[in-house]
C-alpha positions as CSV (number, residue, x, y, z in Angstrom):
1,M,25.7,-13.6,-11.4
2,K,23.0,-16.3,-10.9
3,K,19.8,-15.1,-9.4
4,T,18.0,-17.0,-6.6
5,I,14.9,-19.0,-7.4
6,E,12.8,-20.1,-4.4
7,Q,9.5,-22.0,-4.6
8,D,7.1,-23.0,-1.8
9,A,9.6,-22.0,0.8
10,L,9.0,-20.8,4.4
11,F,11.2,-18.0,5.7
12,E,10.6,-17.5,9.4
13,K,12.1,-15.1,11.9
14,Q,14.9,-14.1,9.5
15,D,16.9,-10.9,9.9
16,Y,17.6,-9.3,6.5
17,T,18.6,-5.9,7.9
18,V,22.3,-6.4,7.1
19,A,22.5,-9.4,4.8
20,F,19.7,-8.6,2.4
21,L,17.4,-11.2,0.8
22,P,19.1,-12.2,-2.5
23,A,17.7,-10.7,-5.7
24,G,15.7,-13.4,-7.5
25,E,12.3,-14.9,-7.9
26,Y,10.2,-16.1,-5.0
27,D,7.1,-18.1,-6.0
28,N,4.5,-19.1,-3.5
29,C,6.8,-18.4,-0.5
30,V,5.8,-17.4,3.0
31,F,7.7,-14.8,5.1
32,K,6.8,-14.9,8.8
33,A,8.1,-12.5,11.4
34,C,11.1,-11.5,9.3
35,D,12.9,-8.1,9.7
36,F,13.7,-6.4,6.4
37,S,13.8,-2.9,7.9
38,N,16.1,-0.3,6.2
39,G,17.3,-3.1,3.9
40,E,16.8,-3.8,0.2
41,L,14.5,-5.9,-1.9
42,R,15.9,-4.6,-5.2
43,D,15.2,-6.7,-8.3
44,C,13.2,-9.3,-6.4
45,V,10.1,-10.9,-8.0
46,F,7.4,-12.1,-5.5
47,I,4.6,-14.2,-7.0
48,D,1.8,-15.5,-4.9
49,C,3.7,-14.8,-1.7
50,E,2.6,-13.9,1.8
51,F,4.3,-11.6,4.3
52,T,2.9,-12.0,7.9
53,D,4.1,-10.0,10.9
54,C,7.1,-8.7,9.1
55,N,8.9,-5.4,9.4
56,L,9.5,-3.9,6.0
57,S,9.9,-0.2,7.1
58,M,12.1,1.9,4.9
59,V,13.0,-1.0,2.6
60,K,14.3,0.0,-0.8
61,L,12.1,-1.5,-3.5
62,G,13.9,-0.5,-6.8
63,G,12.7,-2.8,-9.5
64,T,10.9,-5.1,-7.2
65,S,7.8,-7.0,-8.6
66,F,4.8,-7.9,-6.4
67,R,2.3,-10.2,-8.2
68,D,-0.6,-11.5,-6.1
69,V,1.2,-10.8,-2.9
70,R,-0.6,-10.6,0.5
71,F,0.7,-8.5,3.5
72,A,-0.9,-9.1,6.9
73,D,0.1,-7.5,10.2
74,C,3.2,-5.9,8.7
75,K,5.0,-2.7,9.6
76,M,5.7,-0.9,6.3
77,L,6.5,2.7,7.2
78,G,7.9,4.9,4.4
79,L,7.9,2.4,1.6
80,Q,8.2,3.9,-1.9
81,F,5.9,1.7,-3.9
82,D,6.3,4.0,-6.9
83,S,9.8,2.6,-7.4
84,C,8.4,-1.0,-7.9
85,N,8.1,-2.7,-11.2
86,Q,4.6,-1.7,-12.2
87,F,4.1,-4.6,-14.6
88,G,1.5,-7.0,-13.1
89,L,1.6,-5.2,-9.8
90,S,-1.0,-6.8,-7.5
91,F,-1.1,-6.9,-3.7
92,G,-3.5,-6.7,-0.7
93,F,-3.0,-5.4,2.8
94,V,-4.6,-6.5,6.1
95,N,-3.9,-4.7,9.4
96,C,-0.7,-3.1,8.1
97,Q,1.1,0.1,9.1
98,L,1.6,1.9,5.8
99,S,2.1,5.4,7.2
100,F,4.4,7.8,5.2
101,A,4.4,5.3,2.2
102,S,4.2,6.6,-1.4
103,F,2.0,5.2,-4.0
104,Y,2.7,8.1,-6.4
105,T,1.4,7.2,-9.9
106,T,0.9,3.6,-8.8
107,K,-1.9,1.6,-10.4
108,L,-4.0,0.2,-7.5
109,K,-7.2,-0.5,-9.4
110,K,-9.4,-3.0,-7.5
111,M,-6.8,-3.5,-4.8
112,R,-7.9,-4.0,-1.2
113,F,-6.6,-2.4,2.0
114,S,-8.3,-3.6,5.2
115,Q,-7.8,-2.2,8.7
116,C,-4.6,-0.4,7.7
117,V,-3.1,2.8,9.2
118,M,-2.0,5.0,6.4
119,H,-1.1,8.4,8.0
120,E,0.4,10.9,5.5
121,T,0.5,8.3,2.8
122,D,0.9,9.8,-0.7
123,F,-1.6,8.7,-3.3
124,S,-0.8,11.6,-5.7
125,E,-1.7,10.7,-9.3
126,A,-2.4,7.0,-8.3
127,D,-5.2,5.0,-9.8
128,L,-7.4,3.8,-6.9
129,S,-10.4,3.2,-9.1
130,Q,-12.7,0.4,-7.7
131,A,-10.2,-0.1,-4.8
132,V,-11.5,-0.9,-1.3
133,L,-10.1,0.9,1.7
134,E,-12.0,-0.9,4.5
135,E,-11.7,0.5,8.0
136,C,-8.4,2.3,7.1
137,D,-7.1,5.4,8.9
138,L,-6.1,7.9,6.2
139,T,-5.3,10.8,8.5
140,G,-3.2,13.3,6.5
141,A,-3.1,11.1,3.4
142,V,-2.4,13.0,0.2
143,F,-4.8,12.8,-2.8
144,N,-3.7,15.0,-5.7
145,Y,-5.0,14.2,-9.1
146,T,-5.9,10.8,-7.9
147,N,-8.4,8.5,-9.7
148,L,-10.9,7.6,-7.0
149,E,-13.7,6.5,-9.4
150,G,-15.7,3.7,-7.8
151,C,-13.3,3.6,-4.8
152,D,-15.0,2.4,-1.6
153,L,-14.1,4.7,1.3
154,R,-17.3,4.1,3.3
155,T,-15.6,2.7,6.4
156,A,-12.3,4.6,6.1
157,V,-11.6,7.5,8.4
158,G,-9.5,10.7,8.5
159,Y,-9.4,11.3,4.7
160,S,-10.0,14.6,3.0
161,F,-9.4,15.5,-0.6
162,D,-10.5,18.1,-3.1
163,P,-13.2,16.6,-5.4
164,E,-12.3,19.3,-8.0
165,E,-8.7,18.0,-8.3
166,N,-9.4,14.3,-8.2
167,R,-11.6,11.9,-10.2
168,V,-14.4,10.9,-7.9
169,K,-17.3,9.7,-10.0
170,G,-19.0,6.8,-8.3
171,A,-16.8,6.9,-5.2
172,R,-18.5,5.4,-2.2
173,L,-18.3,7.6,0.9
174,S,-19.9,7.7,4.3
175,A,-22.0,10.8,5.2
176,E,-19.2,12.0,7.5
177,G,-16.6,11.4,4.7
178,A,-18.6,13.3,2.2
179,L,-18.7,16.3,4.6
180,R,-14.9,16.3,4.8
181,L,-14.8,17.0,1.1
182,L,-15.9,20.5,2.0
183,D,-12.9,21.1,4.3
184,K,-11.2,23.5,1.8
185,Y,-14.2,25.9,2.1
186,K,-13.7,26.2,5.9
187,L,-17.4,26.0,6.5
188,N,-19.0,25.6,10.0
189,I,-21.5,22.8,9.5
190,E,-23.8,21.9,12.3
191,M,-25.6,18.6,12.6
């Protein structure tokens, strides 16, 4: 079966909830206001693509490659990024809803998340070294054996993790964020 190859294409207001986007390579393509929810993007390769105002909630990503892909204003609830092809994985997120997503064991080194809601997102065993989580809401996010070395969390809110179970050398935190690292001790800290 021949795979689709698209280059410099604009996909606008398309509904891929029933008839899924065909497997193939998408190079320098723009997806605007498309609905992929509960669909599949299996075995797709996205290179230098942009997704804006799209709904990708609960999309199956088995074998999907994202290389230099930008997501802006997208709803991406429950995505399993750990099922993506990890080779060359590179993406950035601005103002996206990433709650209940899983980045388990995913290499996110130097990646940028800006103004994203990431409630209960799983970062277990992920590499967030030198990543930037700017103005992100990480309420209930899970950090177990996560590499947070050099990660910038200064403007992020709602996070808590055990510094004894995560690599945190050089992590950049706000004073309030640093105090949350003591949560496991159930201390009453007065300011």
